[in-house]
C-alpha beads as a LAMMPS data file, in Angstrom:
LAMMPS data file: protein, C-alpha beads

116 atoms
115 bonds

1 atom types
1 bond types

-500.0 500.0 xlo xhi
-500.0 500.0 ylo yhi
-500.0 500.0 zlo zhi

Masses

1 110.0

Atoms # bond

1 1 1 -16.025 -2.615 21.515
2 1 1 -15.452 0.309 18.880
3 1 1 -12.267 1.625 18.337
4 1 1 -10.850 4.936 17.112
5 1 1 -7.147 5.594 16.101
6 1 1 -6.860 9.408 16.023
7 1 1 -4.088 11.002 14.053
8 1 1 -3.103 12.971 16.881
9 1 1 -2.048 9.972 18.744
10 1 1 0.398 8.741 16.110
11 1 1 4.233 9.785 16.216
12 1 1 4.324 13.296 14.294
13 1 1 7.925 12.264 12.950
14 1 1 6.634 9.189 11.636
15 1 1 6.030 8.225 7.888
16 1 1 2.811 9.980 6.397
17 1 1 1.856 6.440 5.500
18 1 1 -0.516 5.041 7.989
19 1 1 -0.265 1.126 8.606
20 1 1 -3.269 -0.827 9.972
21 1 1 -3.355 -4.351 10.996
22 1 1 -6.799 -5.605 11.884
23 1 1 -6.089 -8.746 14.031
24 1 1 -5.670 -6.618 16.977
25 1 1 -9.158 -5.406 16.413
26 1 1 -10.725 -8.747 15.460
27 1 1 -10.740 -7.916 11.653
28 1 1 -9.236 -10.046 9.266
29 1 1 -8.010 -7.105 6.940
30 1 1 -4.990 -4.806 7.185
31 1 1 -4.275 -1.645 4.974
32 1 1 -1.611 0.995 4.198
33 1 1 -3.068 4.569 3.777
34 1 1 -0.273 5.716 1.255
35 1 1 0.910 9.250 1.246
36 1 1 4.171 9.524 -0.755
37 1 1 5.985 12.101 -2.370
38 1 1 7.083 12.179 -6.071
39 1 1 9.669 9.379 -6.992
40 1 1 8.841 7.526 -3.790
41 1 1 8.675 3.693 -4.516
42 1 1 7.906 0.459 -2.984
43 1 1 10.307 -2.417 -4.366
44 1 1 9.177 -5.927 -5.727
45 1 1 7.399 -7.959 -2.940
46 1 1 4.962 -10.821 -2.423
47 1 1 2.124 -11.528 -0.152
48 1 1 0.413 -14.897 0.356
49 1 1 -3.047 -13.122 -0.054
50 1 1 -4.568 -10.781 -2.506
51 1 1 -3.915 -7.080 -2.384
52 1 1 -6.026 -4.564 -3.544
53 1 1 -4.813 -0.528 -4.299
54 1 1 -7.467 2.447 -4.545
55 1 1 -5.921 5.412 -5.868
56 1 1 -7.190 8.553 -4.482
57 1 1 -4.948 11.232 -5.977
58 1 1 -1.709 11.323 -7.896
59 1 1 -0.515 9.125 -10.492
60 1 1 1.124 5.761 -9.895
61 1 1 2.958 3.022 -12.018
62 1 1 2.372 -0.548 -10.744
63 1 1 4.518 -3.385 -11.786
64 1 1 3.095 -6.699 -11.475
65 1 1 3.763 -10.003 -12.833
66 1 1 6.477 -8.606 -14.983
67 1 1 4.170 -5.838 -16.585
68 1 1 3.588 -2.305 -15.907
69 1 1 0.561 -0.398 -15.520
70 1 1 -0.230 3.236 -14.806
71 1 1 -3.068 4.483 -12.707
72 1 1 -4.713 7.686 -11.426
73 1 1 -7.594 8.724 -9.058
74 1 1 -10.446 6.334 -8.593
75 1 1 -8.711 3.515 -10.325
76 1 1 -8.451 0.244 -8.662
77 1 1 -5.513 -2.231 -9.206
78 1 1 -5.594 -5.984 -7.715
79 1 1 -3.008 -8.631 -7.675
80 1 1 -3.406 -12.169 -6.452
81 1 1 -1.488 -14.121 -4.135
82 1 1 2.277 -14.554 -4.487
83 1 1 2.389 -12.052 -7.416
84 1 1 5.626 -10.111 -7.418
85 1 1 4.688 -6.369 -7.139
86 1 1 5.680 -2.980 -6.371
87 1 1 4.816 0.580 -7.292
88 1 1 6.253 4.313 -7.769
89 1 1 4.930 7.473 -7.562
90 1 1 5.298 8.921 -11.141
91 1 1 3.540 12.136 -10.651
92 1 1 4.874 15.719 -9.736
93 1 1 2.215 15.626 -6.576
94 1 1 1.839 13.539 -3.577
95 1 1 0.477 10.075 -4.317
96 1 1 -2.394 8.850 -1.776
97 1 1 -3.924 5.583 -2.218
98 1 1 -5.042 2.578 0.002
99 1 1 -3.539 -0.746 -0.273
100 1 1 -5.860 -3.431 1.140
101 1 1 -4.503 -6.755 2.452
102 1 1 -6.624 -9.599 2.600
103 1 1 -5.126 -10.615 5.979
104 1 1 -5.232 -9.386 9.738
105 1 1 -1.817 -8.994 9.626
106 1 1 0.793 -7.546 6.748
107 1 1 2.910 -10.384 5.520
108 1 1 5.464 -9.290 2.653
109 1 1 8.534 -10.666 1.479
110 1 1 10.752 -8.599 -0.617
111 1 1 12.460 -9.708 -3.585
112 1 1 15.390 -7.460 -4.178
113 1 1 17.115 -4.285 -3.948
114 1 1 15.569 -0.851 -3.703
115 1 1 12.855 -2.503 -1.230
116 1 1 11.086 0.081 0.861

Bonds

1 1 1 2
2 1 2 3
3 1 3 4
4 1 4 5
5 1 5 6
6 1 6 7
7 1 7 8
8 1 8 9
9 1 9 10
10 1 10 11
11 1 11 12
12 1 12 13
13 1 13 14
14 1 14 15
15 1 15 16
16 1 16 17
17 1 17 18
18 1 18 19
19 1 19 20
20 1 20 21
21 1 21 22
22 1 22 23
23 1 23 24
24 1 24 25
25 1 25 26
26 1 26 27
27 1 27 28
28 1 28 29
29 1 29 30
30 1 30 31
31 1 31 32
32 1 32 33
33 1 33 34
34 1 34 35
35 1 35 36
36 1 36 37
37 1 37 38
38 1 38 39
39 1 39 40
40 1 40 41
41 1 41 42
42 1 42 43
43 1 43 44
44 1 44 45
45 1 45 46
46 1 46 47
47 1 47 48
48 1 48 49
49 1 49 50
50 1 50 51
51 1 51 52
52 1 52 53
53 1 53 54
54 1 54 55
55 1 55 56
56 1 56 57
57 1 57 58
58 1 58 59
59 1 59 60
60 1 60 61
61 1 61 62
62 1 62 63
63 1 63 64
64 1 64 65
65 1 65 66
66 1 66 67
67 1 67 68
68 1 68 69
69 1 69 70
70 1 70 71
71 1 71 72
72 1 72 73
73 1 73 74
74 1 74 75
75 1 75 76
76 1 76 77
77 1 77 78
78 1 78 79
79 1 79 80
80 1 80 81
81 1 81 82
82 1 82 83
83 1 83 84
84 1 84 85
85 1 85 86
86 1 86 87
87 1 87 88
88 1 88 89
89 1 89 90
90 1 90 91
91 1 91 92
92 1 92 93
93 1 93 94
94 1 94 95
95 1 95 96
96 1 96 97
97 1 97 98
98 1 98 99
99 1 99 100
100 1 100 101
101 1 101 102
102 1 102 103
103 1 103 104
104 1 104 105
105 1 105 106
106 1 106 107
107 1 107 108
108 1 108 109
109 1 109 110
110 1 110 111
111 1 111 112
112 1 112 113
113 1 113 114
114 1 114 115
115 1 115 116
């Protein structure tokens, strides 16, 4: 059976980032559709599966496995399972990107202070 999750059905006071977990719909994929302001960040964390980001607009600094990488529109960034990673919006505009999780549920363990 097809499903549609309409923006009008979400809490208007909630974060502008959309969270989707596919298990509920029989899909083995989950994602965050990130929409965050300048300076927003997500602290270092790990997942037991691969994560892939597609940057749609803005500028982001990814930190993964102790290295920093800057990315912009249409760049794709990938980390393997159990790789410590996080990101920061380093631009003056909103950051929009999709964070694809290779799992029907989002499983993440934060590693320290400053976690989102």
